[in-house]
C-alpha positions as CSV (number, residue, x, y, z in Angstrom):
1,M,0.0,0.0,0.0
2,K,2.8,2.4,0.8
3,S,4.4,1.8,-2.5
4,I,1.2,2.6,-4.3
5,I,0.9,5.9,-2.4
6,L,4.5,6.7,-3.2
7,V,4.0,6.0,-6.9
8,L,0.8,8.2,-6.9
9,V,2.5,11.0,-5.1
10,S,5.5,10.7,-7.5
11,L,3.2,10.9,-10.5
12,I,1.3,13.9,-9.2
13,M,4.6,15.7,-8.4
14,S,5.9,14.8,-11.9
15,F,2.8,16.1,-13.6
16,A,2.8,19.4,-11.6
17,F,6.5,20.0,-12.5
18,T,5.9,19.2,-16.2
19,S,2.9,21.6,-16.3
20,C,4.9,24.4,-14.7
21,A,7.8,23.8,-17.0
22,S,5.7,23.8,-20.1
23,S,3.9,27.0,-19.0
24,S,7.2,28.7,-18.4
25,A,8.4,27.7,-21.8
26,A,5.3,29.1,-23.5
27,N,5.8,32.4,-21.7
28,A,9.4,32.5,-22.7
29,S,8.3,32.9,-26.3
30,S,6.2,36.0,-25.5
31,D,7.1,39.6,-25.0
32,E,4.8,42.5,-24.1
33,V,5.0,46.1,-25.2
34,V,2.9,49.1,-24.2
35,I,2.6,51.7,-27.0
36,K,1.3,55.2,-26.5
37,T,-1.6,55.7,-28.9
38,E,-2.4,59.3,-28.1
39,T,-4.7,59.8,-31.1
40,I,-7.3,57.2,-30.2
41,Q,-10.6,58.8,-29.4
42,C,-13.3,56.2,-28.9
43,G,-14.5,52.6,-28.9
44,M,-14.3,52.4,-32.7
45,C,-10.6,53.3,-32.5
46,K,-10.1,50.5,-30.0
47,D,-11.9,48.0,-32.2
48,R,-10.1,49.1,-35.3
49,I,-6.6,48.7,-33.7
50,E,-7.4,45.5,-31.9
51,T,-8.9,43.9,-35.0
52,S,-6.0,45.0,-37.2
53,L,-3.3,43.9,-34.9
54,S,-4.8,40.5,-34.0
55,E,-4.6,39.7,-37.7
56,Q,-0.8,40.2,-37.7
57,K,1.4,37.1,-37.5
58,G,3.0,36.7,-34.1
59,I,0.5,38.8,-32.2
60,K,-0.9,36.8,-29.3
61,S,-3.2,39.5,-27.7
62,V,-4.0,43.2,-28.0
63,T,-5.7,45.4,-25.5
64,V,-6.4,49.1,-26.2
65,D,-7.2,51.3,-23.2
66,V,-9.0,54.3,-24.6
67,D,-8.8,56.3,-21.3
68,K,-5.0,55.8,-20.9
69,K,-4.5,56.0,-24.7
70,E,-2.3,52.9,-24.6
71,T,-2.1,49.7,-26.6
72,T,-0.7,46.7,-24.8
73,V,0.4,43.9,-27.1
74,V,1.7,40.4,-26.2
75,F,3.7,39.0,-29.1
76,N,6.1,36.4,-30.3
77,P,9.5,38.2,-30.8
78,K,10.5,35.5,-33.3
79,K,7.7,36.6,-35.6
80,I,7.2,40.3,-35.0
81,N,8.9,43.2,-33.2
82,P,7.8,46.4,-31.5
83,D,8.7,48.6,-34.5
84,A,6.6,46.4,-36.8
85,I,3.7,46.6,-34.4
86,K,4.0,50.4,-34.3
87,K,4.0,50.6,-38.1
88,A,0.9,48.3,-38.2
89,I,-0.9,50.8,-35.8
90,A,0.2,53.7,-38.0
91,A,-1.1,51.9,-41.1
92,V,-4.5,51.9,-39.5
93,G,-4.4,55.6,-39.0
94,Y,-3.2,56.2,-35.4
95,D,0.1,57.5,-34.0
96,A,2.1,54.9,-32.1
97,D,4.8,56.3,-29.8
98,D,7.1,58.1,-32.2
99,V,5.6,56.6,-35.4
100,E,3.1,59.0,-37.0
101,A,-0.1,57.7,-38.5
102,E,-0.1,57.2,-42.2
103,S,-1.9,60.2,-43.6
104,G,-4.1,58.3,-46.1
105,A,-5.3,55.9,-43.4
106,Y,-5.8,58.8,-40.9
107,N,-7.9,60.7,-43.5
108,D,-10.0,57.6,-44.1
109,L,-10.9,57.4,-40.4
110,P,-14.4,58.5,-39.3
111,T,-14.5,62.0,-38.0
112,C,-15.0,60.9,-34.5
113,C,-11.8,58.9,-34.7
114,Q,-9.7,61.9,-35.8
115,K,-7.9,64.2,-33.4
116,G,-10.5,66.4,-31.7
117,G,-13.3,64.6,-33.5
118,H,-15.6,64.4,-30.6
């Protein structure tokens, strides 16, 4: 009976260690960047950025905080980097840190999504 209990405890401990190790390995392939997106104005801006970035290869999650005017992106650094993420935000029509919005994309935004558009 003692040997059965020892085997069960051993298996449980082994499983717990394996789960923690694989979870750490998954997190090791992710980075997070917070990008100032000062030009976002509303929920439509939020949706536009989140949808566009989530279609990019290597992006794991995107959260836009309209009140803080920040975009938080979790990404795989082997597939995409912060500069490419900023350019992708600019391509949608929004400033991203020091990268200015592409003028054509900005001009295509609804009026409420443009600077001072409220």
